[in-house]
C-alpha positions as CSV (number, residue, x, y, z in Angstrom):
1,X,-30.1,-7.0,31.2
2,X,-28.8,-8.0,27.3
3,X,-32.4,-8.2,26.0
4,X,-33.2,-4.4,27.5
5,X,-31.9,-2.6,24.4
6,X,-32.4,-2.2,20.7
7,X,-29.5,-5.0,20.1
8,X,-29.6,-3.8,15.5
9,X,-30.4,-1.0,13.9
10,X,-29.8,-0.3,10.2
11,X,-31.3,2.3,7.2
12,X,-33.0,1.5,5.2
13,X,-33.4,1.6,1.2
14,X,-35.5,5.2,1.0
15,X,-33.2,6.3,3.5
16,X,-30.3,5.2,2.1
17,X,-31.2,6.5,-1.3
18,X,-33.1,9.9,0.1
19,X,-29.5,11.0,2.6
20,X,-27.5,10.2,0.3
21,X,-28.5,12.6,-3.1
22,X,-29.4,15.5,-1.3
23,X,-25.9,15.9,0.7
24,X,-23.8,15.0,-2.8
25,X,-25.9,18.0,-4.1
26,X,-24.4,20.0,-1.5
27,X,-20.9,19.3,-1.9
28,X,-21.4,18.9,-5.8
29,X,-22.7,22.7,-5.8
30,X,-19.8,23.7,-3.1
31,X,-16.6,21.5,-4.5
32,X,-17.5,23.1,-8.5
33,X,-15.0,26.0,-8.1
34,X,-11.8,23.9,-6.8
35,X,-13.0,21.2,-10.2
36,X,-13.5,23.8,-12.5
37,X,-9.7,25.7,-11.6
38,X,-8.0,22.0,-11.9
39,X,-9.7,20.8,-14.5
40,X,-7.8,24.3,-16.2
41,X,-5.2,23.8,-14.8
42,X,-4.9,20.2,-16.3
43,X,-5.9,21.9,-19.6
44,X,-3.1,24.4,-19.3
45,X,0.0,22.1,-18.3
46,X,-0.3,19.2,-20.8
47,X,3.0,19.2,-22.9
48,X,3.9,22.3,-21.2
49,X,7.2,20.6,-21.5
50,X,6.6,21.0,-26.0
51,X,6.1,24.3,-25.2
52,X,9.8,24.8,-22.9
53,X,7.5,27.1,-20.3
54,X,8.1,26.2,-16.7
55,X,5.4,23.7,-15.3
56,X,4.6,26.7,-12.5
57,X,2.9,28.5,-15.0
58,X,0.2,26.1,-15.3
59,X,0.2,24.5,-11.9
60,X,-0.2,27.2,-10.1
61,X,-4.0,27.3,-8.7
62,X,-4.3,31.0,-7.2
63,X,-3.0,32.4,-10.5
64,X,-5.6,30.1,-12.5
65,X,-8.1,31.3,-10.0
66,X,-7.5,35.1,-11.0
67,X,-7.0,35.0,-14.2
68,X,-10.7,32.9,-15.2
69,X,-12.5,35.3,-12.6
70,X,-10.6,38.1,-14.4
71,X,-12.1,37.2,-17.6
72,X,-15.8,38.7,-16.8
73,X,-18.3,36.1,-15.3
74,X,-17.6,36.4,-11.8
75,X,-18.1,33.5,-9.5
76,X,-21.1,32.1,-11.7
77,X,-18.3,32.1,-13.9
78,X,-16.7,28.8,-11.7
79,X,-20.2,27.3,-12.0
80,X,-20.4,26.7,-16.5
81,X,-20.8,22.7,-16.6
82,X,-21.5,22.6,-13.0
83,X,-25.2,20.6,-14.3
84,X,-23.1,18.1,-15.8
85,X,-20.9,17.9,-12.9
86,X,-24.1,17.6,-10.6
87,X,-26.1,14.6,-12.6
88,X,-23.2,12.6,-13.1
89,X,-22.7,12.8,-9.0
90,X,-26.0,12.6,-8.1
91,X,-27.0,9.6,-11.0
92,X,-23.9,7.6,-9.7
93,X,-24.6,8.4,-5.9
94,X,-28.3,7.0,-6.6
95,X,-27.8,3.9,-8.8
96,X,-25.2,2.9,-6.7
97,X,-26.3,3.6,-3.4
98,X,-29.7,2.0,-4.6
99,X,-28.6,-1.2,-6.5
100,X,-25.9,-2.2,-3.4
101,X,-28.9,-1.2,-0.7
102,X,-31.2,-3.3,-3.1
103,X,-28.8,-6.4,-3.0
104,X,-27.3,-5.8,0.3
105,X,-31.5,-6.3,1.8
106,X,-32.0,-9.4,-0.8
107,X,-29.0,-11.2,0.4
108,X,-28.2,-10.3,3.6
109,X,-31.1,-12.0,6.0
110,X,-29.6,-15.9,4.8
111,X,-25.8,-15.3,5.6
112,X,-25.0,-16.7,9.3
113,X,-24.7,-13.9,11.8
114,X,-27.4,-11.2,9.9
115,X,-24.7,-9.4,7.4
116,X,-22.1,-9.9,5.0
117,X,-18.7,-10.9,5.2
118,X,-16.7,-7.3,4.4
119,X,-14.7,-9.5,1.5
120,X,-19.3,-10.1,0.1
121,X,-19.0,-6.1,1.4
122,X,-16.0,-5.2,-1.2
123,X,-17.0,-8.0,-3.8
124,X,-20.4,-6.0,-4.4
125,X,-19.2,-2.6,-3.4
126,X,-17.3,-2.3,-6.7
127,X,-19.1,-4.2,-9.1
128,X,-22.0,-1.9,-8.6
129,X,-20.1,1.4,-8.3
130,X,-18.2,0.1,-11.2
131,X,-21.7,0.1,-13.2
132,X,-23.2,3.0,-12.3
133,X,-19.6,4.8,-13.0
134,X,-19.8,2.9,-16.1
135,X,-23.3,4.0,-16.9
136,X,-22.8,8.1,-15.9
137,X,-19.5,8.8,-17.6
138,X,-21.9,10.2,-20.5
139,X,-22.1,13.3,-17.8
140,X,-18.5,13.1,-17.3
141,X,-17.7,13.8,-20.6
142,X,-19.5,16.2,-20.9
143,X,-18.4,18.3,-17.4
144,X,-14.9,18.2,-19.0
145,X,-15.0,19.0,-21.9
146,X,-17.6,23.0,-20.9
147,X,-15.0,23.2,-18.3
148,X,-12.2,23.4,-20.6
149,X,-13.2,24.9,-23.3
150,X,-12.8,27.8,-22.2
151,X,-8.6,27.4,-21.8
152,X,-8.8,26.5,-26.0
153,X,-8.2,28.4,-28.1
154,X,-12.0,30.5,-29.6
155,X,-11.8,29.3,-32.7
156,X,-11.7,25.4,-31.6
157,X,-13.8,25.9,-28.8
158,X,-17.0,23.5,-28.1
159,X,-19.4,26.5,-27.0
160,X,-22.0,23.2,-25.2
161,X,-24.9,25.5,-23.8
162,X,-26.0,22.4,-21.1
163,X,-25.2,18.8,-20.3
164,X,-28.0,17.4,-22.7
165,X,-26.2,20.4,-25.5
166,X,-22.6,18.5,-25.4
167,X,-24.6,15.1,-25.0
168,X,-26.7,15.8,-28.3
169,X,-24.3,17.4,-30.5
170,X,-21.7,15.0,-28.8
171,X,-23.4,11.6,-30.8
172,X,-24.5,14.1,-34.1
173,X,-20.9,15.2,-34.5
174,X,-19.0,12.2,-33.5
175,X,-20.3,9.3,-34.6
176,X,-23.0,8.6,-32.4
177,X,-24.3,7.1,-29.1
178,X,-20.8,5.0,-27.9
179,X,-19.0,8.5,-28.5
180,X,-20.7,9.3,-25.2
181,X,-18.0,6.9,-23.5
182,X,-15.4,8.2,-24.7
183,X,-13.0,7.3,-21.7
184,X,-15.5,5.3,-19.6
185,X,-12.9,3.0,-18.7
186,X,-10.8,5.8,-16.9
187,X,-13.3,7.2,-14.9
188,X,-14.3,3.5,-14.2
189,X,-11.0,2.6,-12.6
190,X,-10.4,6.0,-11.1
191,X,-13.6,6.1,-8.8
192,X,-12.7,2.5,-8.3
193,X,-9.4,4.0,-6.4
194,X,-10.3,6.8,-5.1
195,X,-13.4,4.4,-3.3
196,X,-10.3,2.0,-1.5
197,X,-7.8,4.5,-1.5
198,X,-10.2,6.4,0.7
199,X,-11.9,4.1,2.5
200,X,-9.2,2.2,3.5
201,X,-6.5,5.0,5.1
202,X,-9.6,6.5,7.1
203,X,-10.7,3.9,8.8
204,X,-6.7,2.8,9.7
205,X,-6.2,6.0,10.7
206,X,-10.1,6.7,12.9
207,X,-9.2,3.5,14.8
208,X,-5.1,4.3,15.1
209,X,-5.9,7.9,16.4
210,X,-8.8,6.5,19.2
211,X,-6.7,3.6,20.1
212,X,-4.3,7.2,21.3
213,X,-6.5,9.9,22.1
214,X,-10.0,7.9,22.5
215,X,-12.8,9.2,21.3
216,X,-12.7,12.9,20.6
217,X,-14.0,15.9,18.7
218,X,-11.8,15.6,16.3
219,X,-10.9,12.4,15.0
220,X,-13.3,12.7,11.6
221,X,-11.1,15.4,11.3
222,X,-7.3,14.3,10.9
223,X,-8.6,10.5,9.0
224,X,-9.9,12.4,6.9
225,X,-7.1,15.2,6.6
226,X,-4.4,11.5,6.4
227,X,-7.2,10.1,3.5
228,X,-7.7,12.7,1.2
229,X,-3.5,12.6,0.3
230,X,-3.8,9.6,-0.5
231,X,-6.6,9.5,-2.4
232,X,-5.0,12.4,-4.0
233,X,-2.0,11.3,-4.3
234,X,-3.2,7.5,-6.2
235,X,-6.1,9.1,-8.1
236,X,-5.4,12.6,-9.2
237,X,-3.2,11.1,-12.3
238,X,-5.6,8.6,-13.1
239,X,-7.5,11.4,-12.9
240,X,-5.3,13.3,-14.9
241,X,-5.2,11.1,-18.0
242,X,-9.1,11.2,-17.7
243,X,-9.4,14.6,-18.6
244,X,-6.7,14.5,-21.7
245,X,-8.3,11.6,-23.0
246,X,-12.4,13.1,-22.1
247,X,-11.6,16.7,-23.9
248,X,-10.0,15.4,-26.8
249,X,-10.9,16.6,-29.9
250,X,-11.7,13.5,-33.6
251,X,-10.0,16.2,-35.0
252,X,-6.1,15.5,-34.5
253,X,-5.4,18.5,-35.2
254,X,-6.6,20.2,-33.0
255,X,-5.3,18.7,-30.1
256,X,-1.8,20.1,-28.7
257,X,-0.9,16.3,-27.9
258,X,-2.4,13.0,-29.5
259,X,-2.4,10.1,-27.5
260,X,-3.1,7.0,-29.6
261,X,-4.3,4.7,-26.4
262,X,-4.0,5.6,-23.3
263,X,-0.4,3.9,-21.8
264,X,0.3,6.0,-24.3
265,X,-1.9,8.5,-22.7
266,X,0.6,8.1,-19.4
267,X,3.8,8.2,-21.4
268,X,3.3,11.3,-23.3
269,X,2.8,12.7,-19.9
270,X,6.2,11.9,-18.3
271,X,7.9,12.9,-21.3
272,X,6.8,15.9,-21.9
273,X,6.1,16.9,-17.8
274,X,7.8,15.0,-15.6
275,X,6.2,13.9,-12.6
276,X,4.6,17.2,-12.3
277,X,2.1,16.2,-15.1
278,X,0.7,13.8,-13.3
279,X,-0.1,16.2,-10.5
280,X,-1.3,18.8,-12.2
281,X,-4.3,20.2,-10.0
282,X,-2.8,18.5,-6.8
283,X,-3.9,21.8,-4.4
284,X,-8.3,21.7,-5.3
285,X,-8.1,18.0,-6.2
286,X,-7.2,17.7,-2.6
287,X,-9.5,20.5,-1.6
288,X,-12.5,19.1,-2.9
289,X,-11.8,15.4,-2.1
290,X,-11.7,16.6,1.8
291,X,-14.5,19.2,1.9
292,X,-16.5,16.4,-0.1
293,X,-15.6,13.4,2.3
294,X,-16.1,15.9,4.9
295,X,-19.7,17.0,3.8
296,X,-20.8,13.8,3.7
297,X,-19.2,12.0,6.9
298,X,-20.3,15.1,9.0
299,X,-24.0,15.1,7.7
300,X,-24.8,11.7,6.9
301,X,-23.0,10.9,10.9
302,X,-25.1,13.4,12.0
303,X,-28.8,12.8,10.1
304,X,-27.7,8.5,11.3
305,X,-27.2,8.8,14.9
306,X,-30.4,10.8,15.1
307,X,-32.7,7.8,13.5
308,X,-30.5,5.8,15.8
309,X,-32.2,7.7,19.0
310,X,-35.4,7.6,17.7
311,X,-34.8,4.0,17.1
312,X,-34.1,3.3,20.9
313,X,-30.5,2.1,20.5
314,X,-27.9,3.8,23.8
315,X,-25.4,6.4,23.2
316,X,-22.3,3.9,23.2
317,X,-24.1,1.6,20.4
318,X,-24.1,5.2,18.3
């Protein structure tokens, strides 16, 4: 009979936040070495044409990994700046998911069919995501600078001790709290583009695979492989621009290149590095995109499916 099964279930606010934050922590920990190598590649690539060097000297991730590892410190060296990365990621997830779920639950009950439209969901998700990205951008600034530090000459390294030491010194040395939001616009735009370029291709490819092959074990894997590729294509140029802006010194004499605005960053990247400059760090960046998305889907879907079964939903509803 139509009413013999539970027709509807969704996670509570506590479940959404309580699940997304620890999953984000696991993904951040496992992908930190990839983020570290990617950022170092971007630092080395800056102005590589100006220095009359070949692009491959700056973008080979295996070479960069070996060089960093051989300087000492072992694997732990790749986790310098991890605290800033963790605060940035977890803060973003907590703020975005908390606000989204809280607002969704307030608006949804008065809507027809007990749900929001896709356009309404997109507007809500984009708005709270942009706010979360802006609020957590100081930790993104600290992370990029801490990772980039080892790729700079010894005489101009910042030598931050931790994420909060970085934030405190930036405020003191660079003109107050406003300095913490250097590059915040780039961070917001990159995360917005990432959400669109990752979820859209994922949903499209997952549906196409299901229509052709049915529901088999590799649907998620193949869809994420496809989606991570397009996310890399669309957002890595923005990530390179963000890294240039965030790592820059207020003193122009300490920078390899100086930029007047975001458009000037794009212009100088193309002038000195051509298209290669926009995709510096592509391999570790793609690896991070895929691993983060795969861990998130696997862990979150696994927990959610268990909760749906416990709530009385049938297998065909899960």
